[in-house]
C-alpha positions as CSV (number, residue, x, y, z in Angstrom):
1,X,12.8,-13.4,-10.2
2,X,12.9,-9.6,-9.5
3,X,12.4,-8.5,-6.0
4,X,10.2,-5.2,-5.3
5,X,9.5,-3.4,-2.3
6,X,5.7,-3.4,-1.3
7,X,3.5,-1.2,0.8
8,X,0.1,-2.8,1.7
9,X,-2.3,-0.7,3.8
10,X,-5.4,-2.4,5.0
11,X,-8.3,-1.1,7.2
12,X,-10.0,-3.3,9.6
13,X,-13.7,-3.0,10.6
14,X,-13.9,-0.7,14.0
15,X,-16.0,-3.2,15.8
16,X,-13.4,-5.7,16.1
17,X,-11.8,-6.1,19.8
18,X,-7.8,-5.5,20.2
19,X,-7.6,-9.1,20.3
20,X,-9.3,-9.7,17.1
21,X,-7.3,-6.9,15.6
22,X,-3.7,-8.3,16.7
23,X,-4.9,-11.9,15.5
24,X,-5.8,-10.3,11.9
25,X,-2.3,-8.6,11.8
26,X,-0.6,-11.8,13.0
27,X,-2.4,-13.8,10.3
28,X,-1.4,-11.5,7.4
29,X,2.1,-11.4,8.6
30,X,2.4,-14.9,8.9
31,X,1.1,-15.4,5.5
32,X,3.9,-13.3,3.8
33,X,6.4,-14.9,5.8
34,X,5.5,-18.4,5.0
35,X,5.5,-17.2,1.2
36,X,9.1,-15.9,1.4
37,X,8.6,-12.1,2.4
38,X,11.5,-10.6,4.3
39,X,12.3,-7.3,5.6
40,X,8.8,-7.0,7.0
41,X,7.7,-3.7,9.1
42,X,4.2,-3.5,10.5
43,X,2.8,-0.3,11.8
44,X,-0.5,0.0,13.8
45,X,-2.0,3.2,12.6
46,X,-4.9,3.2,15.1
47,X,-8.5,3.8,14.6
48,X,-9.6,6.8,12.5
49,X,-12.7,8.0,10.9
50,X,-13.3,7.1,7.1
51,X,-13.8,9.9,4.5
52,X,-16.7,8.2,3.2
53,X,-19.2,5.4,4.6
54,X,-17.8,1.7,3.6
55,X,-20.1,-1.3,4.3
56,X,-22.2,0.8,6.8
57,X,-18.9,1.5,8.7
58,X,-17.8,5.1,9.5
59,X,-14.3,4.3,11.2
60,X,-11.7,1.7,10.7
61,X,-8.5,0.5,12.2
62,X,-5.6,1.3,9.7
63,X,-2.6,-1.1,9.4
64,X,0.6,-0.6,7.3
65,X,2.9,-3.2,6.1
66,X,6.3,-2.6,4.3
67,X,8.0,-5.5,3.0
68,X,10.1,-7.0,0.0
69,X,8.5,-10.4,-1.8
70,X,8.3,-12.1,-5.0
71,X,5.3,-10.7,-7.2
72,X,3.6,-13.7,-6.9
73,X,2.9,-13.4,-3.1
74,X,0.9,-10.3,-3.5
75,X,-2.0,-11.8,-5.4
76,X,-2.4,-14.7,-2.4
77,X,-2.3,-11.6,0.1
78,X,-5.1,-9.7,-1.7
79,X,-7.3,-12.7,-2.2
80,X,-7.1,-13.4,1.5
81,X,-7.9,-10.0,2.3
82,X,-10.7,-9.9,-0.5
83,X,-12.4,-12.9,1.3
84,X,-12.0,-11.9,4.7
85,X,-14.9,-10.3,6.5
86,X,-12.6,-8.4,8.9
87,X,-10.9,-6.2,6.0
88,X,-13.3,-3.5,4.6
89,X,-10.3,-2.0,2.3
90,X,-6.8,-2.8,1.3
91,X,-4.1,-1.4,-1.2
92,X,-0.9,-2.5,-2.3
93,X,1.7,-0.1,-3.8
94,X,5.0,-1.5,-5.7
95,X,8.3,0.3,-5.8
96,X,11.8,-1.1,-7.4
97,X,14.4,-2.0,-4.8
98,X,17.1,1.0,-5.3
99,X,20.3,-0.5,-6.6
100,X,23.8,0.2,-4.6
101,X,26.5,1.4,-6.8
102,X,30.1,0.8,-6.0
103,X,30.6,4.2,-4.8
104,X,27.8,4.1,-2.4
105,X,29.2,1.0,-1.1
106,X,32.6,2.5,-0.6
107,X,31.1,5.6,1.1
108,X,29.5,3.6,3.4
109,X,32.6,1.6,4.3
110,X,34.6,4.7,4.8
111,X,32.0,6.0,7.0
112,X,32.1,2.9,9.0
113,X,35.9,3.0,9.3
114,X,35.9,6.8,10.1
115,X,33.5,6.1,13.4
116,X,35.7,3.3,14.1
117,X,38.9,5.4,14.6
């Protein structure tokens, strides 16, 4: 199955406590890892003012996740976010995994060999 690099940005309600925010982040991180995602990076972007009101919310806590996963995983994650009352918006962007060529691999190994000497 073809692998892609994904970036998911989601916004949590601003009235959640820090403990509830951490619990939500852990929930989605664990969900991804259980379904086979790897190279998972999570960035807590903090509380910010929204450009426009969403569900009577003027602020939200932004979370960004970068990861590699099978395409079937994304539907499960987005369904969980759609059903959750703590997530007010989410967006997933897909990118192809860059292929490394033999010259790239040789250049990296030459750099490593030069730094060892």
